[in-house]
N, C-alpha and C positions, 0 to 999 in steps of 0.2 A: 504494500500500500504506500503510495506516494502522498505524503501529507504536506499541503501547501497552505501557508498562512499569507493572506493578502490584506494589507491595510488600504483604506480608501476604496473599498470594493463595492460601494453602493451605486456608482455610475461611472461614466467615462472610461478611462484606460483600465482602471482596476476591475470594473465589472466585466469588461470585454476580455481581459486576461483570464478571469475566472471561467467564463463561458468557453473560451478556447481550450483551456487546460481540461475542462470537463469533457469536451468533445473528443479530445485526443486520448484521454486516459480511460474514459468510460468507467467501468467498474473497478478500476485499479487506482482511482484518485479520490482523496479526501481533501476537501477544501474548507478552510476556516476563513470566513469572510467577515471583515471588521470595518466598521464605520460608525458614525453617530446616528444615522437614520436606519432604524431596524426595519421599517416598512419597505424601504428601497432595497435593503439587503435581502429581505425575504423574497422579493420579486426576482432578484438575481439568483438566489438559491434555488428557486423553483425551476428556472431554466437549466441550471447545472444538474439538478436531480433528474431532469428529463433525459439527460445523457447518461445516467447511471452513476453519477458521482455521489459520494457521501458528502454532506455539507453541514457544517456547524456555523450558525450565525451568532456573532458576538458584538454587542454594542461596545464601541471603543472610541474615546476621544484621545487621539495620540498626543495632544497637548497636555495630558495628565499622566504622569508617570505610573500611578496606581492602575490606571486603565490598561496601560501597556503590559504591565506585569500580569494583570488578570487575564488578558488576552492569551498570553503564552501559557499560563496555568490551565486555562480552559481547553486549549488545543491539546496539551499533553494529557489532561484528564480524559478527553474524549477519544484520542487516537494513539496515545502512549509514545508518540514521537513527533518530531518536526523534521522534514526533509528540505523544505525551501521556505525562506522568509522573504516576502516581497514588500519592501518599504516604499509604498506608493502614495500614501496619504499626503496631501499637501494643499496649500492655498496659494493663490496668485496675488499680485499687487502691482499697481501702476501709480506712480507719483514722482514728480521731480522733488529732489530732497529739499530744495528751498521753498517748496509749497507746503511742507509738513509742519504743522504747529505742535502736534502732540506725538511723541515718538513711542508711546506705549504700545501701539499696534505693531511696531517693528519687533518688539520683544515677543508679542503674541505670535507673530509669523515665524520667528525663529524657534519658538517652542513647538509649533506644529510641524514645520518643514524639516528642521534639523534635529531638535531634541527628541521628537517623536520617533524618528528613525534610530537614534542612539539608544533610547530607552527600550524599544522593542528588540533591538539587536542584542543588547546586554542581557535581557531576560532570556532570550532564545538561544544564546550562544552555547551553553553547555549541551543542549539537546541537538544543536546543529553539529557540534563536534562529535557527539555520539553517533550520529548518522552519516558523518562526513558529507554534510549537506551543502546547500547553496544559500547565499545571501544576495538579494537583488536590491539595488538602490536606484529608484527612479529620480534622477536629478533633472537637469535641463541644459540646453545649450547655454542658457543664462548662468550656468555654473561652470562654464568654460570660458566664456567671453562676456565681459561686462556690457550691459545694454542700458542706454539712457532711459530714464523714467522707471528703472527697475532696480534701484539701489537696494531696496529692502529684499526683493525677491532674489536678485543675484547674490546678495550676501548670504542668504540662507542656503542657496544651492551650491555656492562655492564652499561653504562650511561642510555640506554633505560630501562633496567631492574630496576635500582634504581628509575628512574623517575616514571615508571608506577606502581611499587609496592607502592610507596608513594602516588600516586594519587588514587589508589584503596582504600586506607584507608580513604583519604579525602572525597571520594565520597560514602562511605559506606551507608549513610542515604539518598542518592539522588535517588536511583533506577537505577543508571548507573553502569553497570558491566564493569570490566576491565579484559580482558583475555590476557595473555602473552604467545605467542607460541615460542618454542625453537627448530626449525628444526636443524637437523644435516647436513650431506652431502646429498644434494638433486641433482638429475640429471638435473641441469639447466646449463646455460652458464655464470652465474654470476661471477664465479671465473676467467674465461678466460678474461672477460672484466674489471676486477677489477684493482686496482693500483698495480704496481710493485715498486721496491725499490726507484726509482727516479720519481715516479708519472706517469710513462708511463703505457699503458695497459699491464697487465701481460702476456697475450697471451696464457697461459696455467695454469692449476691448480697446486697448491703446495700441494694438499691433495691426499691421497689414496682414489680413488672414487669407488673402488670395493665394491659392495653391496650398492651403493647409493640408497636412497629412490626415488621412482618415483614422479614426479611432481603431478600426479593425487592423489596418496595416501597422500602426504603432504597436498595438498589443502583440501582434504576431512576431514582430521583430524582437520584442522583449522576451517573449516566451521561447522563441528559437535560441536567442542568445543565452538565456538562463540555462536551458537544457544542454547547450554546448559548452557551458562554463566559460563564456567569453569574458575577457577583462572589461571591455568597453563596448557600448553600442552607440555609435554616432549615426544618426538615421538618414541623413540627407547629404547630397554632394556639397551643398552650400555649407552645411555644418562641418563636414570633413575639411573642406577648403579653409574655412575660417579658423579651425583649430591650428592648422599649419601656418597660415598667414600671420597668426598672432605672434609666432616665433620670429618670422623673418620680415614682416611688414606691418607692425602693430598699428601704425597710423591709418593704414588702409582698412584695417578691421574696424577701427573707430568710425570711419566714414560709412562702411557697410552697415554697421549697427544703427546709425542714424536713419539709413534708408529703410530699415525694418519697421520703423514707426509710421503710423499714418501721418499725413501732412499736418493734421491739427494737433499732433503730439499726444502723449499719454494722458489718459483721463482717470 
């Protein structure tokens, strides 16, 4: 039995990863789906069970350490092991730094995007070592290249990248793999629900979303990469180019990042 824990599994990329793993594994997959919305999780769980997967739904706010510990405890109690932990839960944000009057939501965003992954990983690590399992961290291209209007979001995703790159080296002899995924613009609602300048819901995206990758394609690339124990998953030609240009022509990358914004700028 392949036991897979997915945070942020109620919609978007997390929900689609769950459905794809269920379809691939059929009766040999057990999914532990975590998010704050139990109703949405139950809908995803029903689709996964239709493929023959066993599913446990666990309400979890990854911004609360006790919830992260309870998630891992529930998974082990139900299935006696964890083979894959997917740190997918996260929030977006769009605001120029000089427009922000109250920085408290920067701290909230860090708790959700970075600390939630750290807390879940810390709780699950003994079980992952026992199974010689997989850790997946869903970061962002904004965790490789700074994006204007995204100081808060990029900060959290750079933190994830640094943490999981360091952890990968620490775990080199343990049999536990660490895969970091770097999605670009994906056709989800995450940017519309993210924070605006004063911590309010943004209401709309501050990025040019023409040519956004489908949720299905993004999830497939992450699932394939996790199963292959890839180090990194950079999903687009533009993302791969930007990663290397940052080393040899950083000013050009800055100009490309500006072009990624809508003409009216982040909102």
